[in-house]
C-alpha positions as CSV (number, residue, x, y, z in Angstrom):
1,M,0.0,0.0,0.1
2,I,2.8,2.5,0.9
3,V,6.4,1.9,0.1
4,I,9.2,4.3,1.2
5,R,12.8,4.0,0.1
6,H,15.9,6.0,1.3
7,L,13.8,9.0,2.0
8,T,15.7,12.1,3.1
9,K,14.9,15.6,3.8
10,Q,17.7,18.1,4.3
11,Y,17.2,21.6,5.5
12,P,19.8,24.4,5.4
13,T,20.4,24.2,9.1
14,H,20.0,20.3,9.8
15,L,19.2,16.9,8.3
16,A,15.5,16.1,9.4
17,V,15.2,12.7,7.8
18,D,18.1,10.4,7.0
19,D,17.8,7.6,4.6
20,V,14.3,6.3,5.9
21,S,12.9,3.1,4.4
22,F,9.8,1.1,5.3
23,E,6.5,-0.3,4.0
24,V,2.9,-0.2,5.4
25,G,0.7,-3.1,4.3
26,A,-3.0,-2.8,3.6
27,R,-5.1,-2.5,6.9
28,E,-2.0,-2.0,9.0
29,T,-1.3,0.6,11.4
30,L,2.2,1.7,11.6
31,V,3.1,4.1,14.3
32,L,6.1,6.6,13.9
33,L,7.2,7.0,17.5
34,G,10.0,9.3,18.9
35,T,10.8,12.5,20.8
36,S,10.4,15.9,19.4
37,G,12.8,16.4,16.6
38,S,13.4,12.8,15.7
39,G,11.9,13.2,12.1
40,K,8.6,11.3,12.5
41,T,6.3,14.3,11.5
42,T,8.6,15.3,8.6
43,T,8.4,11.7,7.4
44,L,4.6,11.7,7.7
45,K,4.0,15.0,5.8
46,M,6.2,13.7,3.0
47,I,3.7,10.9,2.3
48,N,1.0,13.4,1.2
49,R,3.6,16.0,-0.1
50,L,2.9,18.6,2.6
51,I,6.6,18.5,2.5
52,E,8.7,17.6,-0.4
53,P,11.6,15.2,0.1
54,T,15.2,16.1,-0.8
55,S,15.7,12.5,-2.2
56,G,14.2,9.1,-2.0
57,I,11.1,7.4,-3.3
58,I,7.4,7.3,-2.0
59,E,5.0,5.0,-3.6
60,V,1.1,4.7,-2.9
61,N,-0.5,1.7,-4.5
62,G,2.5,1.3,-6.7
63,I,2.5,4.8,-8.1
64,K,5.2,7.4,-7.3
65,I,3.3,10.2,-5.5
66,G,5.5,12.7,-7.6
67,E,3.6,11.5,-10.7
68,R,0.2,12.2,-9.1
69,K,-1.7,15.5,-9.1
70,L,-1.5,17.0,-5.8
71,H,-4.9,17.7,-5.1
72,E,-6.1,14.1,-6.3
73,L,-3.5,12.7,-4.1
74,R,-4.5,14.7,-0.9
75,R,-8.2,13.9,-1.5
76,E,-7.4,10.1,-1.3
77,I,-5.6,10.3,1.8
78,G,-7.3,11.2,5.0
79,Y,-5.4,13.5,7.4
80,V,-5.8,14.2,11.1
81,I,-3.8,16.6,13.0
82,Q,-3.4,17.5,16.7
83,E,-5.7,20.6,16.7
84,T,-8.2,19.0,14.3
85,G,-7.7,21.7,11.8
86,L,-11.4,22.4,11.7
87,F,-12.6,25.6,10.0
88,P,-14.1,27.8,12.9
89,H,-16.6,29.5,10.7
90,Y,-18.0,26.2,9.2
91,T,-20.6,24.2,11.0
92,I,-19.8,20.7,11.9
93,G,-21.8,19.3,9.2
94,E,-20.0,21.6,6.6
95,N,-16.5,20.7,8.2
96,I,-17.3,17.0,7.9
97,A,-18.9,17.3,4.3
98,L,-15.9,19.4,3.0
99,V,-14.0,16.9,0.9
100,P,-17.0,14.9,-0.5
101,R,-18.5,18.2,-1.8
102,L,-15.0,18.9,-3.3
103,L,-15.4,15.5,-5.0
104,Q,-18.8,16.7,-6.1
105,W,-20.7,13.8,-4.4
106,D,-24.5,13.8,-4.6
107,E,-26.1,16.0,-1.7
108,R,-28.1,13.3,-0.2
109,K,-25.0,11.0,0.0
110,I,-23.2,13.6,1.7
111,Q,-25.9,14.0,4.2
112,D,-26.2,10.2,4.7
113,R,-22.5,9.8,5.2
114,T,-22.3,12.8,7.5
115,R,-25.0,11.3,9.8
116,E,-23.5,7.9,9.7
117,L,-20.2,9.4,10.9
118,L,-21.7,11.2,13.7
119,A,-23.4,8.1,15.1
120,M,-20.5,6.0,14.7
121,L,-18.3,8.5,16.7
122,R,-21.0,8.9,19.3
123,L,-21.9,12.5,18.5
124,P,-25.6,13.8,18.5
125,E,-27.1,15.0,15.1
126,T,-27.8,18.2,16.8
127,Y,-24.2,19.1,16.5
128,L,-24.6,19.4,12.7
129,N,-25.5,22.9,12.9
130,A,-23.1,23.8,15.8
131,Y,-19.6,25.4,15.3
132,P,-16.2,23.8,16.5
133,G,-15.9,26.5,19.3
134,Q,-19.0,25.1,20.9
135,L,-17.5,21.6,21.4
136,S,-15.2,20.2,23.9
137,G,-11.8,19.2,22.7
138,G,-12.6,15.5,22.7
139,Q,-15.7,16.2,20.6
140,R,-13.7,18.4,18.2
141,Q,-11.2,15.5,17.8
142,R,-14.1,13.1,16.9
143,V,-15.2,15.7,14.2
144,G,-11.8,16.0,12.9
145,L,-11.5,12.3,12.5
146,A,-15.1,12.3,10.9
147,R,-13.9,14.8,8.3
148,A,-10.8,12.6,7.5
149,L,-13.0,9.5,7.0
150,A,-15.9,11.2,5.2
151,A,-14.7,10.4,1.7
152,Q,-13.9,7.0,2.6
153,P,-10.1,7.0,1.9
154,A,-8.3,3.9,2.1
155,I,-5.3,5.7,3.8
156,L,-5.3,7.8,7.1
157,L,-2.3,10.0,8.1
158,M,-2.7,11.1,11.8
159,D,-0.1,13.5,13.4
160,E,-0.5,13.5,17.1
161,P,-4.1,13.3,16.8
162,L,-4.8,13.0,20.6
163,G,-2.0,15.2,21.7
164,A,-4.1,18.3,22.8
165,L,-6.4,16.2,25.0
166,D,-6.3,15.5,28.7
167,P,-5.2,12.0,29.7
168,V,-8.8,10.7,30.7
169,T,-10.2,11.9,27.3
170,R,-7.2,10.7,25.4
171,S,-7.5,7.2,26.9
172,A,-11.2,6.9,26.3
173,I,-10.9,8.0,22.6
174,R,-8.0,5.5,22.1
175,R,-10.3,2.6,23.3
176,E,-13.1,3.9,20.9
177,F,-10.4,4.1,18.1
178,R,-9.3,0.6,18.4
179,Q,-13.2,-0.7,18.3
180,L,-14.1,1.1,15.3
181,E,-14.7,-1.4,12.3
182,E,-14.1,1.5,9.8
183,I,-10.8,2.1,11.2
184,R,-9.7,-1.4,11.1
185,K,-10.1,-1.3,7.3
186,K,-7.8,1.5,6.9
187,T,-4.0,1.7,6.2
188,I,-2.7,4.1,8.8
189,V,0.5,5.9,9.6
190,L,0.2,7.7,13.0
191,V,2.7,9.9,14.6
192,T,2.9,10.1,18.4
193,H,5.5,10.7,21.2
194,D,3.3,8.7,23.6
195,I,4.7,5.3,24.2
196,R,1.3,3.8,25.7
197,E,-0.5,5.2,22.7
198,A,1.9,3.6,20.2
199,F,1.5,0.2,21.9
200,E,-2.2,0.4,22.2
201,L,-2.7,1.5,18.4
202,G,0.2,0.1,16.4
203,D,0.4,-3.1,14.6
204,R,4.1,-2.3,14.1
205,I,6.0,0.7,15.5
206,A,9.0,2.5,13.9
207,L,11.1,4.1,16.6
208,M,12.8,7.0,15.4
209,D,15.7,9.1,16.7
210,G,18.0,11.7,14.9
211,G,16.1,11.4,11.7
212,R,16.7,7.7,11.3
213,I,14.6,4.5,12.3
214,Q,16.4,2.7,15.1
215,Q,14.1,-0.3,15.1
216,I,10.9,-1.2,13.3
217,G,8.7,-4.1,14.5
218,T,5.7,-5.2,16.5
219,P,5.4,-3.8,20.0
220,R,6.4,-7.2,21.6
221,E,9.5,-7.3,19.4
222,L,10.6,-3.6,20.3
223,L,10.0,-4.4,24.1
224,L,11.4,-7.9,24.3
225,H,14.1,-7.7,21.6
226,P,15.4,-4.2,21.4
227,A,18.0,-3.7,18.6
228,N,20.2,-1.4,20.4
229,D,20.8,0.6,23.5
230,F,18.7,3.4,22.5
231,V,15.6,1.3,21.9
232,R,16.4,-0.5,25.2
233,H,16.6,2.8,27.1
234,F,13.6,4.4,25.5
235,F,11.2,1.8,26.9
236,A,13.0,1.2,30.2
237,D,10.8,3.3,32.4
238,Q,7.6,1.9,31.2
239,W,8.7,-1.7,30.6
240,L,6.6,-3.4,33.3
241,S,3.4,-1.6,32.4
242,L,3.9,-2.0,28.6
243,Q,3.9,-5.9,29.2
244,L,0.2,-5.6,29.6
245,H,-0.2,-4.2,26.2
246,V,1.9,-6.9,24.4
247,F,0.6,-9.9,26.1
248,S,-3.0,-11.5,25.9
249,L,-5.0,-13.8,27.9
250,E,-4.0,-16.5,25.6
251,D,-0.3,-15.8,26.3
252,L,-1.0,-16.5,30.0
253,S,-3.1,-19.5,29.5
254,P,-0.3,-22.1,30.3
255,Y,0.1,-20.5,33.8
256,L,-3.5,-20.3,34.8
257,P,-5.8,-22.8,36.5
258,D,-8.6,-24.3,34.3
259,E,-12.3,-23.5,35.0
260,Q,-14.1,-26.9,34.7
261,T,-17.6,-25.6,34.5
262,P,-18.0,-21.9,34.1
263,S,-21.2,-20.4,35.5
264,P,-23.9,-19.1,33.3
265,D,-23.4,-15.6,34.3
266,A,-19.5,-15.7,34.0
267,R,-18.0,-13.0,31.9
268,I,-16.4,-14.6,28.8
269,F,-13.4,-12.6,27.3
270,P,-12.0,-13.4,23.8
271,A,-8.5,-15.0,24.1
272,H,-6.7,-12.2,22.3
273,T,-7.7,-9.5,24.8
274,Q,-4.7,-7.6,26.1
275,L,-4.0,-7.9,29.8
276,A,-4.3,-4.1,30.2
277,D,-8.0,-4.3,28.9
278,V,-8.7,-7.3,31.4
279,L,-7.2,-5.5,34.4
280,Q,-9.4,-2.4,33.5
281,E,-12.5,-4.8,33.8
282,L,-11.5,-6.5,36.9
283,A,-12.1,-5.0,40.5
284,G,-11.1,-7.0,43.7
285,P,-12.0,-10.6,43.6
286,E,-13.9,-10.5,40.5
287,S,-12.8,-13.0,37.7
288,V,-13.3,-13.5,34.0
289,V,-13.2,-16.7,31.9
290,F,-11.7,-17.2,28.5
291,Q,-11.2,-20.2,26.4
292,A,-7.8,-21.4,24.8
293,N,-6.8,-24.7,23.3
294,H,-10.2,-26.1,24.1
295,R,-9.8,-25.2,27.9
296,F,-11.9,-22.8,30.0
297,I,-9.6,-20.7,32.1
298,T,-10.3,-18.3,35.1
299,V,-8.3,-15.2,35.6
300,Q,-8.4,-12.7,38.4
301,S,-6.4,-9.5,38.8
302,A,-4.5,-11.2,41.5
303,T,-3.5,-14.1,39.4
304,I,-2.3,-12.1,36.4
305,W,0.9,-10.8,37.8
306,P,2.3,-14.1,39.0
307,A,1.4,-15.9,35.6
308,L,3.1,-12.8,33.8
309,G,6.2,-13.4,35.8
310,Q,6.5,-17.0,34.8
311,L,5.7,-16.1,31.2
312,L,8.4,-13.6,31.1
313,Q,11.0,-16.1,32.8
314,N,10.3,-18.5,29.9
315,Q,10.6,-15.5,27.4
316,T,14.0,-14.7,28.8
317,A,15.2,-18.2,29.0
318,S,14.3,-18.7,25.3
């Protein structure tokens, strides 16, 4: 879907992106992670030609982006930024409908799509005639996402999309984001400096520093098999908590007791559920049941940590 080869951006004062190469597959979410100045946002903006590269190749669906008309390329790629970029003097409905109108969609189709997106993102239809300044930060961020999705692009570029939100709202929207079926169908490149956000949302993570990719891989690969000292130190402060985002109930199944006869009212979780999500649902002595390898297994918050310790011992030994 997206292929980048030897991408470089040289400014008069510094080298912002230095020989970056990666691919993003269809329906994959790749996170560009790093501190300020690492080159991640510059890399993202070169994909839709908001910034022109000094050298290198970018292909989208097998076509070099330099060979595409600029306005056509950008209409086919949804773009979400930290401050949403909503037009303050346009209503919410007008903001969402912006690209479909540029594409000359039928007005009825535009109205149907706008209402569909509001419902999907849990915003009332009464907001259609409201203005961005009348909404909260979290609501404006949802509208920004709706606008990016409106024309049903196959690709989404997201630059610190939740960066301006408070931690509680940010966490809630991350959970909603992961559950949206329409998002799962997109190819996404997401920029963030938030490690937890990267681990929650990314299928793979490209960790950048000094304009270069230090390591690219799944969250589990970066956490358990760091390529160098920079990668190891980058995750060191959150290493324990990040385990909850790379391991699932299924990973713990060999270290947990069987549940022979689950009660009819037992809460059944999918085996692929992340441990972080399980702990968020559990309180005190409560338990949940999941099925793995034809076994029903019970888990409580108190049993997760010992089982995780045994799992890590085996991971380290192997």
